[in-house]
N, C-alpha and C positions, 0 to 999 in steps of 0.2 A: 219146535222151540219157540219161545216168545221173543219177538224182536225187541231191541232196545228202544224204549220210548219213555217219555216222561209220563208217569202214572198219575191219573186224576182221581175222579170219584170212584173208579172201579178197582182201586188198589186193594191188595190183599190186607193191607194195614187197616184196622178199624178206626184209627185215629188219623186226622190230617197232619201233615208236616207242620211242626210248630213255626211260628213267625216271630220276628223281632218285635218287641213290645212297642217301641216308639215309632218306627217307620213302617212296620208291618211287612217287611221283606221276609220271604221264606228263608229259614235257616239251612235248608238243604234241598237238593234235587233228588227225586226218587226215580230210579230207572230199573228196567229188567234187561240186563245185557244178555246177548247170546254169544256162545262160544265162537260162532262163525264171524261175528262182527268184532270180537275182541281177541283176535289171534295174536299170540305173543311167542316170539322165538327167543330162547334163552340158551346160554352155554349149559353143558351137561350138569355141572356142579350146582348152578343156580336152579335148574329145573328139578334136580334132586331135592333141593331144599323146599321148593314150592310143593312138590309131591308129598314130602314129609309133613308140611304144614296142613295140607288137605287131609292126609291120613290121620293126623292128630285131631282134627275137627271131627272126623267120622267116628273116632274111638273115644270121644269125650265121656260117654256114659260108662264105658268100661273103666276109664281112668278114675272117674268119680266113685265108682263102686269099690275101687281099691284104695280110696282115700288119698289119691294123688291130685293136688290142686290143678285146676284147669285155667290156662291163661291164653285165650285165643287171640293173641295180638301179634301183629307183624309190622315192623318198621322198615320202610323202603327209603333208601337215600342214594343220591348220585346226582350227576350233572343234569341239567334240563335236556329233555328229548330222549331219555333212555328207556321210557316206557312205564314209568311208575303208575300213572293213571290208568293206562291200558291194562296193566297187570292186575290192578284192583278190580277192574271190570271182568277180566278173565277169571279171577278167583270166584267172584259172585256167580258168574255163569256156570262155572264148574261145580259149584256147590248147589246150584239151583235156587239161589236166594236173590232177593232184590238188593240193589246197591243204593245206599243212602250217602250221597256225596255232600259233605258240609260246604257251605258257602262262606268263605273267610270274610268276604266283604260285609256279610250280614251278621256273622258271629261277633265280630269286633265292633263294639259300640263306643261312642265318645262319652256316653253317660256313665258316671261312677257306679260301679257294681253291676252294670247291665251285661257286660261280656261274660262274667262268671255265671250269671243267671241264664244267658243264652246257651252256654256250654252245658249246664246242668239240664236244661230243658231238652236239648237235642239228644243227649246221652240217655235220658229217661225215656224219650221216644224210641230210641234204637233198642232199648231193653224190652219194649212192650211186645215185640214179635221178632222171630228170626230174621236176621238181615246181616249184610256186611256194611259196616259203617266206615266210610272213607274220609279221613281228615287230610286233605291236601294242604300244601304250604304250612306244614305243621309247626315250623319255627315261629310263625306269626303269633301263636298262642302258647308256645312251650319254650320260650327263651330262658336261658340260665338266669337264676335269680340274683347272681352276683354281677350281672351286667350293669355297670355304672350308668349306662345311657338310658336304662329303662326306669320308668316311674313306678311308684309303689303299687299302683292299680294293676299293672301287668304282672307284678310279682304275686299279687293275690290271685290273679287268674291262673297261674301255674299251680298254686296250692289247690285251687278248686278243681283243676283238671286232674291232678293226681288223685284226689279223693274220688272223683267220678270214674276214673279208669279202674280204681280198686273195686268199685261196686258194679262193674259191667256185667258180671255173671257170665252167661253163655254167649253174649253178644260178640261177634267177630269184629275186631277193630284193626283196620289197616291205616297206617299213617305214612305220609310221604313228605320228604323235605329235600331241597337242594343244598341245605346248609346244616348238615348234621352237627357240626362243631358248635353251633349256636344253642343246641338243645340243653336244657337243664339235665345234669347227670341223673337226678332221680327219675326223670322221664324215661331215660334209656333203660333203667332197671325194670320198668313196667312192661317192657316188650320181650316176650319169650324168643321170638324169631326176629333177626335183623339181617337185612340183605342189602349190599351195595350193588346198584346197577351201573354198569360201565358202557362205554361205546362198544358196539357189537364186534365180536371176533369174526375172523374170516368165514368160519363155518356158518355163523348166524347171519352175516351179510349175504351169503349165498342163499340162505333160506328166505331172507326178506326179498331179494331181487326175484328169485324164482316164483315166489308167491305173488308179487306185484305184477309180474310180466307173463304169467302163465297163460294168458289168453292171446298172447301175441307171438309172432314167429321170430323169436330171437334164438340164435345158435348158442350152443354151449360155450363156445369160444367168446362170444360177445358178453354173455352173462359173467364169465370168469374175468373179463376185462373190467366190467363194472365193479365186481367184487374187489379186485386188486386196487383199482384207482380210488375207491371210496374208503380206504383205510383211514380211520380216525373220525369219520362222520358218525353221528348218532343215528339210531333207527328213525327218529322223526325227520332228521335232515335228509336221509335217503328217501323217505316217503315224499317229502316236499319236492325234491328235484325230479323224482320219477313221475309223480303225478303231473308236474309241470310239463314234462316232456310228452306224456300221454295226452294231456289236455291239448297241447299244440298239435299233436297228430290227429286228434278227432276233429278239431276246429278246421284244419286244413284238408280234412277228408283224404289224407294221403299218408303213406308210410314215410317217416323221416329217418334218415340214416342214423345208425347207432352212435356215430361220432358226435351227434348233437347232444345225446344224453351224457356222453363222456365230457363234453364241454361244461354242461351244467354241474356235473359231479365235481369237476376241478374248480369251477368258480366257487362252489360252496366249500370245498375242502380247504382251499387256501385263502378264503375270504377275500378274493379279488372281485370287488363289486363291479369293476369296469376294466376292460383290457383296452387301453388306448394304444395307438401306434407306438407312442414313446416308451411305455412300460412293458409292452408285449415282448420285446426282445429280452429284457431282463428276466421276465417270467419264464420264457422258454429256456433260458440258460439255467434257471433255478430248477425247473422240471428235469432237465437233462442231468444235472448234477445230483439230484436226489436218487434217480434210478436210471442208469443209461440203457438198461435192457427194456424196461417198460416204456420209458420216455425216450425212445430212440428218435433219431433224426427223421426217419421215415414216418413215424407216428406223428411227430410234431408238425411235419410239413403238411400232413393231411388235416391235422387238428386246426391249423390256422391258414390253410389254403395257400401255402408258400412252397416254392421249389426246394428240394433238398440242398441244392447248391447255395441258395440264399441262406438257408439255415446254417450250413457249414461256415459260410462267410461271417455270419453274425456271431457264432460261437468263437470263431478265431479272433474276431475284433474284441470280444468281451474278455478273452483270455490275455 
């Protein structure tokens, strides 16, 4: 397989990526993702929808021969860190196609009419050869036209975007947004497939941790504790804390206790940027009240290097 890399003169595209007229910034980045690099773990019902979308793409000729309109579009929405960008790369890799990722900072111009021209130029480029066109931060160019805070120019951008999406032909379009409620209703109707990505389920968190830690000697019990304690974290947040832990392990050239990864998970989960002596007691009580089985006094004593008798004393005082 081809490793993911920015493609230059040796691209399969005969035309170079278009640039913004005034500042000459490239309107998109062109890559060839590999499935190995863009591994995505999804709940069963989400995976079923993605499989259906891929099957839909593979059967477009049959659909066309039967006079059934083809609309190769997918809208991904959800909170940051749930894997929208990675899923776009995974789709491109699964289909064996290059990924054209639009650059919102280059698409949106301060010059009157230039943003619409940039969008038209990029979508015309994507139509020139088979690819997956990925429009991230989609709400930046597809906001509802009745938004009183938007100027007339951005409303014209939406009209231009609608027209260009209607003329995409066989081009596969994947758009992503963290703010689906801001999108123009007419934009939503252009997308045949729509999927909300949420924080990973217990099963998906187990797959993520197993994948990230498969080269290291963690027990099944330890993995299960990471899964339980990371409830509510996004896939990106799990990757951040796990890689931070592994980075620390490599730098120190020594195995670090699993409890250190648990600390990092809890710091991220409860957004406690610093545990001072003063607020540590309250946080321990909060942990214990959330789940007395998981956050037992024995566990908390090990977590913060305190005796169980001190933990019991603190809990008694707080009650």
